[in-house]
C-alpha positions in Angstrom: 102.0 79.7 135.1 103.8 79.4 131.8 102.2 75.9 131.3 98.8 77.4 132.0 99.4 80.1 129.4 100.6 77.5 127.0 97.3 75.7 127.0 95.5 78.9 126.5 92.4 77.7 128.4 91.7 80.6 130.8 88.5 82.6 130.2 87.4 80.4 127.3 83.7 79.7 126.7 82.0 76.6 128.2 83.0 73.4 126.5 80.8 70.3 126.5 83.7 67.9 127.1 84.7 69.5 130.4 81.0 70.0 131.5 80.5 66.2 131.0 83.5 65.5 133.3 82.0 67.7 136.0 78.6 66.1 135.6 80.1 62.6 135.6 82.1 63.3 138.8 78.9 64.5 140.6 77.0 61.4 139.6 79.8 59.0 140.4 80.4 60.5 143.9 76.8 61.3 144.5 77.6 64.9 145.5 75.7 68.1 144.7 78.7 70.0 143.4 81.6 69.1 141.1 84.0 71.4 139.2 86.9 71.5 136.8 89.2 74.4 137.8 92.4 76.0 136.5 94.7 77.7 139.0 95.9 81.1 137.8 98.3 83.4 139.5 95.7 85.2 141.7 92.5 83.3 141.1 90.9 79.9 140.8 89.0 79.9 137.4 86.2 77.4 136.9 86.3 75.8 133.5 83.3 73.6 134.2 80.8 73.5 137.1 77.9 71.2 138.2 75.6 72.4 140.9 77.5 75.7 141.3 75.6 78.3 139.3 76.8 81.8 138.7 80.4 81.3 140.0 83.2 81.7 137.5 86.2 82.3 139.7 87.2 82.8 143.3 90.3 84.1 145.0 93.3 81.9 145.4 94.0 82.5 149.1 92.9 80.8 151.2 92.0 78.0 148.8 91.0 74.4 148.5 92.1 74.1 144.9 95.3 76.1 145.4 96.4 73.6 148.0 95.2 70.5 146.2 97.0 71.4 143.0 100.3 71.2 144.8 99.8 67.5 145.7 100.8 64.6 143.5 97.9 62.5 144.7 94.2 63.0 145.3 93.4 65.4 148.2 90.6 64.4 150.4 89.2 66.5 153.3 86.4 64.5 155.0 85.3 67.5 157.2 86.3 71.0 156.1 85.5 72.5 159.4 88.2 70.4 161.0 90.8 71.4 158.5 92.8 74.5 159.5 93.2 75.7 155.8 89.8 74.7 154.4 87.7 76.1 157.3 88.3 79.7 156.1 87.5 79.1 152.4 84.5 81.1 151.2 82.8 78.0 150.0 83.1 76.5 153.5 82.5 79.6 155.6 80.0 81.1 153.2 76.3 80.4 152.5 77.2 77.2 150.5 78.5 75.5 153.6 80.8 72.9 152.0 81.7 70.2 154.6 83.4 67.7 152.3 86.1 68.3 149.6 88.1 66.0 147.4 90.3 67.0 144.4 92.7 65.3 141.9 95.4 67.5 140.3 95.5 67.9 136.5 99.1 67.2 135.7 100.6 67.5 132.2 102.8 64.9 130.7 105.9 67.1 131.4 104.9 67.4 135.1 103.2 70.8 135.3 100.1 71.2 137.4 97.3 73.2 135.8 94.3 72.8 138.1 92.1 70.2 139.7 88.9 68.1 139.3 86.9 68.7 142.5 83.9 67.1 144.2 82.1 68.9 147.1 79.3 68.0 149.5 77.5 69.9 152.2 78.0 67.0 154.7 81.1 65.3 156.0 82.0 62.0 154.4 84.7 59.5 153.6 85.7 58.0 150.2 87.6 54.9 149.4 91.0 54.5 147.6 89.1 53.3 144.5 87.1 56.5 144.6 90.3 58.5 144.8 91.7 56.7 141.8 88.4 57.4 139.9 88.8 61.1 140.6 92.4 60.9 139.4 91.2 59.2 136.2 88.8 62.0 135.7 91.6 64.5 136.1 93.6 62.5 133.5 90.6 62.7 131.1 90.7 66.5 131.5 94.4 66.5 130.9 94.0 64.4 127.7 91.2 66.8 126.6 93.5 69.7 127.2 96.3 68.0 125.1 93.9 67.4 122.3 92.8 71.0 122.4 96.4 72.1 122.4 97.2 70.0 119.4 94.2 71.3 117.6 95.3 74.9 118.5 98.7 74.2 117.1 97.2 72.9 113.9 94.9 75.9 113.6 97.6 78.3 114.4 100.0 76.7 112.0 97.3 76.9 109.3 96.6 80.5 110.2 100.4 81.2 110.1 100.6 79.5 106.8 97.7 81.5 105.4 99.2 84.7 106.8 102.5 83.9 105.2 100.8 83.1 101.9 98.7 86.2 102.1 101.8 88.3 102.8 103.5 86.6 100.0 100.6 87.2 97.6 100.5 90.8 98.7 104.2 91.2 98.2 104.0 89.5 94.8 101.0 91.7 93.9 102.9 94.8 95.1 106.0 93.7 93.1 103.8 93.0 90.1 102.2 96.5 90.4 105.7 98.1 90.8 106.9 96.2 87.8 103.9 97.3 85.8 104.5 100.9 86.9 108.2 100.6 86.1 107.4 99.0 82.7 104.8 101.7 82.0 107.3 104.4 83.0 110.0 102.9 80.9 107.7 102.5 78.0 106.5 106.1 78.3 110.1 107.3 78.5 111.1 105.1 75.6 108.1 106.4 73.5 108.9 110.0 74.4 112.5 109.5 73.5 111.6 107.6 70.3 109.4 110.5 69.2 112.4 112.8 69.3 114.3 110.5 66.9 111.8 110.4 64.1 109.7 113.2 62.7 106.2 113.6 64.3 104.7 113.7 60.8 106.1 113.6 57.3 106.1 116.9 55.4 103.8 117.7 52.5 105.9 117.4 49.4 104.1 118.9 46.3 103.4 116.2 43.7 104.5 113.3 45.9 102.8 110.9 48.2 104.7 109.9 51.3 103.9 107.2 53.9 105.9 105.6 56.7 105.6 103.0 59.5 107.7 102.5 62.5 107.5 99.8 65.2 110.0 99.0 67.9 110.7 95.4 68.9 109.7 96.2 72.5 107.8 99.2 73.9 110.3 99.2 76.8 113.3 99.8 74.5 114.2 102.7 72.3 114.8 101.5 68.7 117.8 102.3 66.5 115.9 102.8 63.2 115.4 106.3 61.8 114.1 108.1 58.8 113.3 111.7 57.8 112.2 113.8 54.9 113.1 117.5 54.6 113.6 120.3 52.1 117.1 121.3 51.0 116.2 124.3 48.9 115.6 125.0 45.2 112.4 122.8 45.2 114.5 119.8 46.1 113.9 117.4 49.0 116.1 115.0 50.8 115.1 111.8 52.6 116.9 109.1 54.4 116.3 105.8 56.3 118.7 103.8 58.3 119.5 101.5 61.2 121.9 102.0 64.1 123.3 98.8 65.5 121.9 97.9 69.0 119.0 99.3 71.0 118.5 101.3 74.2 119.8 104.7 75.3 123.2 104.3 73.7 121.7 103.5 70.3 119.3 106.4 70.8 122.1 108.8 71.3 123.8 107.6 68.1 120.4 107.7 66.2 119.9 111.3 67.3 123.5 112.2 66.2 122.9 110.4 62.9 119.6 112.1 62.1 120.8 115.7 62.9 124.2 115.2 61.2 122.5 114.1 57.9 120.1 117.0 58.0 122.9 119.5 58.7 125.2 118.0 56.1 122.5 118.0 53.4 121.9 121.7 53.9 125.6 122.3 53.2 125.9 119.8 50.3 122.8 118.0 49.2 124.8 115.3 47.4 123.8 112.0 49.0 127.4 110.5 49.0 128.7 113.7 50.6 126.0 113.5 53.4 127.0 109.9 54.2 130.7 110.8 54.2 129.9 113.6 56.7 128.0 111.2 58.9 130.8 108.6 58.7 133.3 111.3 59.9 131.0 112.5 62.7 130.5 109.0 64.1 134.2 108.2 64.1 135.1 111.5 65.8 132.5 111.2 68.6 134.0 109.1 71.4 130.6 108.5 73.0 129.6 106.5 69.9 132.2 103.9 70.6 132.1 101.0 68.2 128.6 101.6 67.1 127.9 102.0 63.4 124.9 102.3 61.2 123.5 101.5 57.8 121.7 104.1 55.8 120.1 105.1 52.5 120.1 108.8 51.6 118.1 110.1 48.7 117.7 113.4 46.9 114.4 114.3 45.1 114.7 116.7 42.2 111.3 117.6 40.5 111.2 116.5 36.8 109.2 118.1 33.9 106.9 115.1 33.5 105.6 115.6 37.1 107.9 112.9 38.5 111.2 113.2 40.3 114.8 112.4 39.6 116.0 110.4 42.6 119.6 110.1 43.5 120.2 107.3 46.1 123.4 106.7 48.0 123.7 103.7 50.3 125.9 102.8 53.2 125.7 99.1 53.9 121.9 99.2 53.8 119.5 96.7 52.1 118.4 97.9 48.6 115.4 100.1 48.0 112.7 98.8 45.7 111.5 100.6 42.7 107.9 99.7 41.6 106.8 100.5 38.1 103.4 99.7 36.5 103.3 97.2 33.7 100.9 97.0 30.8 98.8 94.3 32.4 97.9 96.2 35.6 100.7 94.7 37.6 104.0 96.2 38.8 107.6 95.5 37.9 109.9 95.4 41.0 113.6 96.4 40.7 116.0 96.3 43.6 118.0 99.6 43.6 121.5 98.7 44.6 124.4 101.1 44.6 127.2 98.6 44.8 130.1 99.4 47.0 128.4 101.3 49.8 130.1 100.5 53.1 128.9 100.6 56.7 128.7 104.1 58.1 130.9 104.8 61.1 133.0 101.6 60.8 136.2 102.8 59.2 137.6 106.2 58.1 138.2 105.1 54.6 134.6 104.0 53.9 133.4 104.7 50.4 129.9 105.4 49.4 128.3 105.3 46.0 125.1 106.6 44.5 122.7 105.7 41.8 120.1 107.8 39.9 116.6 106.7 38.8 113.5 108.4 37.6 110.3 108.2 39.7 107.6 108.7 37.2 103.8 109.2 37.8 102.3 105.9 39.0 105.6 104.6 40.3 106.8 104.1 43.9 109.9 103.6 45.9 110.1 101.5 49.2 112.8 101.9 51.8 112.9 99.6 54.8 115.2 98.3 57.6 116.2 94.7 57.9 113.6 94.0 60.6 111.3 93.5 57.5 113.4 91.0 55.5 114.7 89.2 58.6 111.2 88.5 60.0 110.4 84.8 59.9 107.5 83.2 58.1 105.3 80.4 59.4 107.7 77.8 58.1 110.6 79.3 60.1 112.4 80.9 57.1 113.2 84.6 56.8 111.1 86.6 54.5 114.4 87.7 52.8 114.8 89.7 49.6 113.1 87.1 47.5 110.0 86.9 49.7 109.7 90.7 49.8 110.2 91.0 46.0 107.4 88.4 45.4 105.1 90.3 47.8 105.8 93.7 46.1 105.2 92.2 42.6 101.6 91.5 43.6 100.8 95.1 44.4 98.3 96.8 42.1 99.2 99.6 39.7 99.4 102.6 39.9 101.5 102.5 43.0 100.3 104.4 46.1 102.7 105.0 49.0 99.9 104.8 51.5 98.6 101.6 50.1 102.1 100.1 49.9 102.7 100.8 53.6 99.3 99.5 54.6 99.9 96.3 52.6 103.4 95.8 54.1 102.2 96.4 57.6 99.4 93.8 57.0 102.1 91.4 55.8 104.1 91.9 59.0 100.9 91.3 61.0 100.6 87.8 59.4 104.2 86.8 60.3 104.6 85.0 63.6 108.1 86.4 64.4 108.3 90.2 64.1 109.3 91.0 67.7 113.1 90.5 67.3 113.9 93.7 65.6 112.6 97.2 64.9 110.9 97.8 61.6 111.0 101.1 59.8 109.3 101.7 56.4 109.3 104.7 54.1 107.4 104.8 50.8 107.3 107.4 48.1 105.0 107.5 45.1 104.0 109.9 42.4 100.3 110.1 41.8 99.1 109.8 38.2 97.3 112.8 36.7 94.0 111.0 36.7 94.4 109.7 40.3 94.6 113.1 41.9 94.8 116.8 40.9 98.3 118.2 40.6 99.8 119.3 43.9 97.9 116.9 46.1 100.1 115.3 48.7 99.2 112.7 51.2 101.3 111.9 54.2 100.5 108.9 56.4 102.4 108.1 59.6 102.1 105.1 61.9 104.3 104.4 64.9 104.6 102.4 68.1 102.9 103.6 71.3 104.3 102.9 74.8 102.4 99.7 75.4 100.6 98.7 72.1 100.9 99.4 68.5 98.8 102.3 67.4 98.5 103.6 63.9 98.1 107.3 63.5 97.0 108.6 60.1 97.5 112.1 58.9 96.6 113.6 55.6 97.7 117.0 54.2 96.0 118.2 51.1 97.0 121.3 49.2 95.3 122.6 46.1 
């Protein structure tokens, strides 16, 4: 029975190949009925019939086919009424009145008997040995057809299995891709939310000053280590800073948060820029969670001047120089790198020394602060933009200098560079409007930042009479 199940032939629709075998057997033996049967556990199932309409199966006991299938050779019953087993078969004792029966077993290559090829007549008769061999050959044809069908089934099932496995693989990959996208989106959203706590949501309105900034992380999935802020320190003075904590991720974010709030707190106690950097240096060294992380920073103090400009005191701690842009007589600008020589990394050693420098920011002039993600970005020829490239770029800005235009132009420059994804970039620009450019007291603040998945610029303007 296991072999019968293996061939999966029971209860299948009619098949022309088996029907032709039955018809050929009837013609060769000149009998009215011929069948191809499969012997099941409790029934004889007709795979093909000729001259036996409307019959699909009969009981196995007592049975002609059930007995013939057990034989190695062709079974021949010349007169069924004289056979003690066949005489009680429904085909013999019933209305059909079969008197002659011959059958050859369908035997597989590995010796299993599946059924029989049968010829039946309503009158007794004899057949020769050649006829018996012919019937055996017809059974062998059925066996070969079953083998071909089984091979085709194996191919079809193997292909179905392959497609099922591929489909499951595709589904698993798609699910994995969707999970990865959800995870990336969640990480990016978390990183963006955390990032917004490390930089001001918008720059403040500083009377007589235009401020603009830009911030973009190298990856939306990582929290950057760059930071900046502008805030009042009393007496009409304003403090500002920009810097870069080494590394990225949650650890860098914790140091960035500590740095920002330490500088703000220190400036409210002592607004001197070098004192603020010293306080930060001490705080980083005392906090065990900081480990070996350090940062670079520029800290500045704005003191309003009588001419409408500002006196700017800048202290640096291992940070790239700020750039002071001043109009020239020909409509261009002069670019000066503001370096306070001697400023050391913040949070590296307890004996770190910080120095400051004072300059005057007059109407029409501007000041640009940036992190090294700008100067270390590579140009199309593979070289870093570097200080020289940035200086040449700034020298082409128009006068008078506008903080908003300066940030817009610098961001446009970054967009033209092919390699800006290696590091975060933070920009902070300050400029003093000329009297003819805007009424006194107008302050414009622009802010652009990185969103969770794409870069989005958000502009905000505050105007005060």
